C-alpha positions in Angstrom: 63.3 96.7 38.7 64.5 99.7 36.7 64.4 102.7 39.1 65.5 106.3 39.3 65.4 108.9 42.1 61.9 110.3 42.7 62.8 113.8 41.6 64.1 112.3 38.3 60.9 110.3 37.9 58.8 113.4 38.4 60.8 115.3 35.9 60.5 112.6 33.3 56.8 112.1 33.8 56.2 115.9 33.6 58.2 116.1 30.4 55.9 113.4 29.0 52.8 115.4 30.0 51.8 113.0 32.8 48.9 114.3 34.9 49.6 114.9 38.6 47.6 111.9 39.7 49.7 109.6 37.5 52.9 111.1 38.9 51.7 110.5 42.5 50.8 106.9 41.6 54.1 106.4 39.9 55.9 107.6 43.1 53.9 105.2 45.3 54.5 102.3 42.9 58.2 102.9 42.9 58.4 103.1 46.7 56.5 99.8 46.9 58.7 98.2 44.3 61.8 99.2 46.2 60.5 97.4 49.2 59.3 94.3 47.4 61.7 93.7 44.5 65.1 92.3 45.6 67.2 93.6 42.7 66.9 97.2 41.6 68.9 98.8 38.7 69.4 102.5 39.1 68.8 104.6 35.9 69.1 108.1 37.2 72.8 108.8 36.9 73.1 109.8 33.3 74.2 106.4 32.2 73.2 105.5 28.6 70.4 103.0 27.9 73.1 100.7 26.5 75.0 100.9 29.8 71.9 100.0 31.8 71.1 97.2 29.4 74.6 95.8 29.8 74.2 95.8 33.6 70.9 94.0 33.3 72.3 91.5 30.9 75.3 90.8 33.2 72.9 90.2 36.1 70.7 87.8 34.0 73.8 85.9 32.9 74.9 85.7 36.6 71.5 84.5 37.7 71.2 81.9 34.9 74.6 80.5 35.9 
């Protein structure tokens, strides 16, 4: 799961013009995902998309053995 802190999620969704009900739903979905999905990749630290992709690829390679 790709995840970011809730305040960052709200900022991103507002910047995209997301309605308030979507933002609330996105926060609820993220909270549920954090509880259910065993591997979470944080994306809120200012890391580039390429950096996040490299971490995901490293994890996939590790899992694939």
